C-alpha positions in Angstrom: -12.4 -20.4 7.3 -12.3 -20.0 3.5 -11.9 -16.3 3.0 -8.9 -14.7 4.7 -9.7 -11.2 3.4 -13.3 -11.3 4.8 -12.1 -12.8 8.1 -9.3 -10.2 8.5 -11.7 -7.3 7.9 -14.5 -8.6 10.2 -12.0 -9.5 13.0 -10.4 -6.1 12.8 -13.7 -4.4 13.1 -14.8 -6.6 16.0 -11.7 -5.8 17.9 -12.0 -2.1 17.5 -15.7 -2.3 18.3 -14.9 -4.2 21.5 -12.6 -1.4 22.6 -15.1 1.3 21.8 -18.1 -0.5 23.5 -16.0 -1.3 26.6 -14.9 2.3 26.9 -18.5 3.5 26.7 -19.6 1.1 29.3 -16.7 2.0 31.6 -17.6 5.7 31.3 -21.1 5.1 32.6 -23.2 4.2 29.5 -25.8 1.8 30.8 -26.5 -1.5 29.1 -30.3 -2.1 29.1 -31.6 -5.3 30.7 -34.7 -7.5 30.3 -36.1 -9.8 33.0 -36.5 -13.4 31.9 -37.7 -16.5 33.6 -34.6 -18.7 34.4 -36.4 -21.8 35.7 -34.9 -24.1 38.3 -37.2 -23.0 41.2 -40.3 -24.6 42.6 -43.4 -24.6 40.5 -45.1 -22.0 42.5 -42.0 -19.8 42.9 -40.4 -19.2 39.5 -36.9 -17.8 39.3 -36.0 -14.7 37.2 -32.7 -13.2 35.9 -31.6 -10.1 34.2 -30.3 -10.5 30.6 -28.3 -7.6 29.1 -29.6 -6.3 25.9 -26.3 -5.9 24.1 -27.9 -5.8 20.7 -29.8 -2.7 21.6 -26.7 -1.1 23.2 -24.7 -1.8 20.0 -27.5 -0.4 17.8 -27.6 2.8 19.8 -24.0 3.3 19.0 -24.2 2.5 15.2 -23.1 5.9 14.1 -20.1 5.9 16.5 -19.0 2.4 15.4 -19.4 3.6 11.8 -16.6 6.0 12.3 -14.0 3.4 13.3 -11.2 3.0 10.8 -12.0 -0.7 10.3 -15.7 -0.2 9.6 -15.6 0.6 5.9 -13.2 -2.2 5.0 -15.5 -4.7 6.8 -18.6 -3.3 5.1 -17.0 -3.4 1.6 -15.8 -7.0 2.2 -19.2 -8.1 3.2 -21.0 -6.2 0.5 -19.0 -8.1 -2.1 -20.4 -11.4 -0.8 -23.5 -12.9 -2.5 -25.3 -14.4 0.5 -25.6 -11.5 3.0 -29.4 -11.6 2.6 -29.4 -15.3 3.6 -27.5 -14.4 6.8 -30.0 -11.6 7.7 -32.9 -14.0 7.2 -31.2 -16.6 9.3 -30.8 -14.0 12.1 -34.6 -13.4 12.0 -34.6 -10.1 10.1 -38.0 -9.8 8.4 -37.0 -6.8 6.3 -33.8 -7.2 4.2 -32.5 -3.9 2.7 -32.2 -3.8 -1.1 -29.0 -1.8 -1.0 -25.9 -4.1 -0.6 -24.2 -1.6 1.7 -27.2 -1.5 4.0 -27.3 -5.3 4.1 -23.6 -5.4 5.0 -24.1 -2.9 7.8 -27.0 -4.8 9.2 -25.0 -8.0 9.1 -22.1 -6.4 11.0 -24.4 -5.2 13.7 -25.9 -8.7 14.1 -22.5 -10.3 14.1 -21.4 -8.0 17.0 -24.6 -8.8 18.9 -23.8 -12.5 18.6 -20.1 -12.0 19.6 -21.1 -10.0 22.7 -24.3 -11.7 23.7 -25.0 -11.5 27.4 -21.8 -9.5 27.9 -21.6 -6.2 29.9 -17.9 -5.6 29.8 -17.6 -6.3 26.0 -14.4 -8.3 26.3 -13.6 -10.0 23.0 -13.5 -13.7 23.5 -11.7 -15.4 20.5 -13.8 -18.5 20.7 -17.0 -16.5 20.4 -15.7 -14.4 17.6 -14.6 -17.6 15.7 -18.0 -19.2 16.2 -19.9 -16.1 15.1 -17.7 -15.6 12.1 -18.0 -19.3 11.0 -21.8 -18.8 11.1 -21.6 -15.6 9.0 -19.2 -17.1 6.4 -21.1 -20.3 5.9 -24.1 -18.3 4.8 -22.7 -15.3 2.9 -20.3 -17.2 0.7 -22.8 -19.7 -0.6 -20.2 -22.4 -1.2 -17.5 -20.1 -2.6 -13.9 -20.5 -1.7 -11.0 -18.1 -1.8 -8.4 -19.1 -4.4 -4.9 -17.6 -4.2 -2.2 -17.8 -6.8 1.4 -16.4 -6.5 4.4 -16.5 -8.7 7.8 -14.8 -8.8 8.4 -12.1 -11.4 12.0 -12.0 -12.6 13.4 -8.7 -13.9 11.1 -6.4 -12.0 11.8 -4.3 -8.9 9.3 -2.1 -7.0 9.9 0.5 -4.3 6.6 0.2 -2.6 5.5 -2.8 -0.5 2.9 -3.5 -3.1 1.2 -2.1 -6.3 -2.5 -2.9 -6.6 -3.4 -3.4 -10.3 -7.1 -3.8 -9.8 -9.4 -6.8 -10.3 -7.8 -8.7 -7.4 -4.3 -8.6 -9.0 -1.3 -7.0 -7.3 2.5 -6.9 -7.4 4.3 -7.2 -4.0 7.7 -7.4 -2.6 8.2 -10.9 -1.2 10.1 -9.5 1.8 7.0 -7.5 2.9 4.6 -10.4 2.6 3.7 -13.2 5.0 2.6 -16.7 4.5 4.2 -17.2 1.1 5.8 -20.5 -0.1 9.6 -20.4 0.7 10.5 -21.0 -2.9 8.8 -17.7 -4.0 10.8 -15.8 -1.4 14.3 -17.1 -2.5 16.7 -14.1 -2.7 17.7 -12.9 -6.1 21.3 -13.0 -7.5 21.5 -9.1 -7.6 20.5 -8.8 -3.9 17.1 -7.1 -4.6 14.1 -8.5 -2.9 12.1 -10.7 -5.2 8.8 -9.4 -6.6 5.7 -11.6 -6.7 2.4 -11.3 -8.5 -0.6 -12.3 -6.4 -4.1 -13.1 -7.7 -7.0 -13.7 -5.4 -10.6 -14.3 -6.3 -13.8 -16.0 -5.0 -14.5 -19.3 -6.9 -17.9 -20.8 -7.0 -18.8 -24.4 -7.8 -18.9 -24.8 -11.6 -16.5 -21.8 -12.2 -13.7 -22.1 -14.7 -10.8 -24.3 -13.5 -8.8 -22.1 -11.1 -5.4 -22.7 -12.6 -6.6 -22.1 -16.1 -8.1 -18.8 -15.0 -4.8 -17.9 -13.2 -2.7 -18.8 -16.2 -4.7 -16.5 -18.5 -4.5 -13.6 -16.1 -0.8 -14.0 -15.4 0.0 -14.3 -19.1 -1.9 -11.1 -19.9 0.0 -9.3 -17.1 3.3 -10.5 -18.4 2.5 -9.4 -21.9 1.5 -5.9 -20.6 4.8 -5.6 -18.6 6.8 -6.6 -21.7 5.0 -4.0 -23.8 5.5 -1.4 -21.1 9.3 -1.6 -21.1 12.1 -3.2 -23.1 13.4 -5.2 -20.1 12.2 -8.8 -20.9 10.6 -9.6 -17.6 9.6 -13.2 -17.0 7.6 -15.3 -14.7 9.1 -18.2 -12.7 8.5 -21.6 -14.2 6.5 -22.7 -11.2 3.5 -20.9 -9.6 1.8 -21.7 -6.3 -1.9 -21.9 -5.5 -4.1 -22.7 -2.6 -7.8 -22.8 -1.9 -9.2 -21.6 1.4 -7.0 -22.6 4.3 -5.3 -25.3 2.4 -1.6 -25.7 1.8 0.3 -24.1 -1.1 0.6 -26.4 -4.1 3.0 -25.9 -7.0 1.9 -25.9 -10.7 3.7 -25.4 -13.9 3.4 -22.0 -15.5 5.0 -22.9 -18.9 8.3 -23.2 -20.6 11.4 -21.6 -19.2 12.1 -18.0 -20.3 15.5 -16.7 -21.5 17.8 -15.1 -18.8 16.6 -11.7 -17.8 18.8 -8.9 -19.0 18.4 -5.8 -16.9 15.7 -4.7 -14.3 12.5 -2.8 -14.8 12.5 -0.6 -11.7 9.1 1.0 -10.8 9.4 4.0 -8.4 6.4 5.2 -6.5 5.9 8.1 -8.9 5.6 5.7 -11.8 3.0 3.3 -10.3 -0.1 5.2 -11.5 1.4 5.2 -15.1 2.1 1.5 -15.0 -1.4 0.7 -13.5 -3.1 2.8 -16.2 -1.1 1.3 -19.0 -1.8 -2.3 -18.0 -5.5 -1.5 -17.6 -5.7 0.1 -21.0 -3.8 -2.6 -22.8 -5.9 -5.3 -21.0 -9.1 -3.6 -22.2 -8.1 -3.0 -25.8 -6.2 -6.2 -26.6 -8.1 -7.9 -29.5 -8.8 -11.6 -29.5 -8.7 -12.1 -33.2 -7.2 -10.5 -36.3 -3.7 -9.4 -37.4 -2.9 -7.4 -34.2 -3.9 -10.3 -32.0 -1.7 -12.7 -34.1 1.2 -10.3 -34.1 0.9 -9.8 -30.3 1.1 -13.6 -29.8 4.3 -13.7 -31.9 5.7 -10.8 -29.8 5.0 -12.9 -26.6 6.7 -15.9 -28.2 9.7 -13.8 -29.2 10.1 -12.5 -25.6 10.1 -16.1 -24.3 12.6 -17.5 -26.7 15.9 -18.7 -25.4 17.6 -18.6 -28.9 17.9 -15.2 -30.6 17.5 -16.8 -34.0 14.0 -18.0 -33.0 13.1 -14.6 -31.5 14.2 -12.8 -34.7 12.0 -15.0 -36.8 9.0 -14.4 -34.6 9.5 -10.6 -34.7 9.8 -10.6 -38.5 6.7 -12.8 -38.9 4.7 -10.3 -36.7 6.0 -7.3 -38.6 5.1 -8.9 -41.9 1.6 -9.7 -40.7 1.1 -6.1 -39.7 2.9 -4.3 -42.5 3.6 -6.5 -45.4 0.7 -8.8 -46.4 1.7 -8.4 -50.1 4.7 -10.6 -49.5 8.5 -10.3 -49.6 8.5 -9.6 -53.4 6.6 -6.4 -52.7 9.5 -5.0 -50.7 7.6 -2.5 -48.6 8.2 -4.0 -45.1 11.5 -2.1 -44.3 10.1 1.3 -45.6 6.9 0.9 -43.6 8.7 0.0 -40.4 11.0 3.0 -40.8 8.0 5.3 -41.5 6.3 4.3 -38.3 9.3 3.8 -36.0 12.1 6.1 -37.0 12.7 9.9 -37.2 13.2 11.2 -40.8 17.0 11.4 -40.4 17.2 7.8 -39.1 14.9 6.2 -41.6 17.5 5.2 -44.1 19.5 3.4 -41.3 16.3 1.7 -40.1 15.5 0.4 -43.6 19.0 -1.0 -43.8 18.7 -2.8 -40.5 15.3 -4.4 -41.4 16.6 -5.5 -44.8 19.7 -7.0 -43.1 17.5 -8.9 -40.6 15.5 -10.4 -43.5 18.8 -11.5 -45.1 20.0 -13.0 -41.9 16.8 -14.9 -41.6 17.3 -16.5 -45.0 20.9 -17.4 -44.0 19.5 -19.1 -40.8 17.1 -21.1 -42.9 20.0 -22.2 -45.1 22.0 -23.2 -42.0 24.8 -20.6 -42.5 23.6 -17.8 -40.2 25.7 -16.1 -37.5 25.8 -17.1 -33.8 23.6 -15.8 -31.0 26.0 -13.0 -30.0 25.8 -11.4 -33.5 22.0 -11.9 -33.7 21.1 -10.5 -30.2 21.6 -6.8 -30.8 19.6 -6.9 -34.1 16.9 -9.0 -32.6 16.6 -6.5 -29.7 16.3 -3.6 -32.2 13.6 -5.2 -34.3 11.7 -6.2 -31.1 11.7 -2.6 -30.0 10.1 -1.6 -33.4 7.4 -4.3 -32.9 6.8 -3.2 -29.3 6.4 0.4 -30.3 3.9 -0.4 -33.1 1.9 -2.7 -30.8 1.9 -0.2 -28.0 0.7 2.6 -30.2 -2.1 0.5 -31.6 -3.3 -0.8 -28.3 -3.1 2.6 -26.7 -5.1 4.2 -29.6 -2.2 6.3 -30.9 -2.2 4.4 -34.2 -5.1 3.0 -36.3 -5.2 -0.7 -36.6 -4.7 -0.4 -40.4 -1.0 0.1 -40.0 -0.2 -0.4 -43.7 -2.4 2.6 -44.7 -0.9 4.7 -42.0 2.7 3.9 -43.0 1.9 4.4 -46.7 0.3 7.7 -46.0 3.4 8.9 -44.1 5.7 7.7 -47.0 3.5 9.5 -49.5 3.7 12.8 -47.5 7.4 12.4 -47.2 7.7 12.0 -51.0 5.6 15.0 -51.6 7.7 17.1 -49.3 10.9 15.9 -51.0 9.4 16.8 -54.4 8.5 20.3 -53.2 12.0 20.9 -51.9 13.5 19.7 -55.1 
């Protein structure tokens, strides 16, 4: 068995179908029979036996079986597989429906006919289900294997058992999951249940290396969570992967992140907002250009253990977005204030950005302050950078941030002149 999701969906439907078919038979519904020659008698006296036509009995009840709760999940799981037509052909079906859902429905009907072949009481025998499913999976998956990757997410708490983010990615509470590596389920220091990110997909021969694919997806998720809220969530240093029914194997996710300060708590009412935000950011994140470069610097800043390094990353990102003319131009602080501060707080914001640049020069000279003094200022500038990147990626600000900031400053000067 390589695909747990497909197996679970098909097995659940087979079990419910067994109950329904057995109940119909017990209530008097007759299973049709055919007479076949059994052999074993004398040449001149052939022996015959009655064979139940369970396939016909099942087909007559297709609409009833289609109303079972497990029917649609099984159909959808099968419709997503690439080789359902091969299974239908192997079962002797001459006409293969063009519609994927119709193909999946036909495959389920044929699977039930194999599971209950020659049965009149429709008792579900695990060995027969296992054999029929193995036959199905071997054809519909065409050499594909289910790959699963999980990793603990520090600094995140969710109220629901899980939050599906789409595209085979979800967040889940470890205490509500089964069959996870023990290391992922280790209790947190604050007593909250650990949260894990889980990624599942079908890998075909020749696909991108599974761990590389997982690292890219997890890094994008982490960046989205850090843009969503000021809490610097982090992934565990070690992730876990397995293929098919194999054992969980550890792999390195990257360098250690700084200690998490605070918790990003996601109540049920906030799940749709988080899901929509992560989806939007994922679609609009550029791969090249100033915004992409600044976003990479933002990720680096959030991963730094030393506040001095984080402060430098944030200043570099802000300069790339807002001050291409260079430090001698002296417009960075005013542009940051125009985009990120209310009018009555802009003077203070300018002062803080200028102070950060002065501290950076002191750090280069080796006479800068310690981490405790740098942390609050670094957090403040990171919040400015986060706000700018969020607004660009969500479409609230144009990518030409310099032009937007200069326009705001020009209008402010005009208003000031009018008042004077």
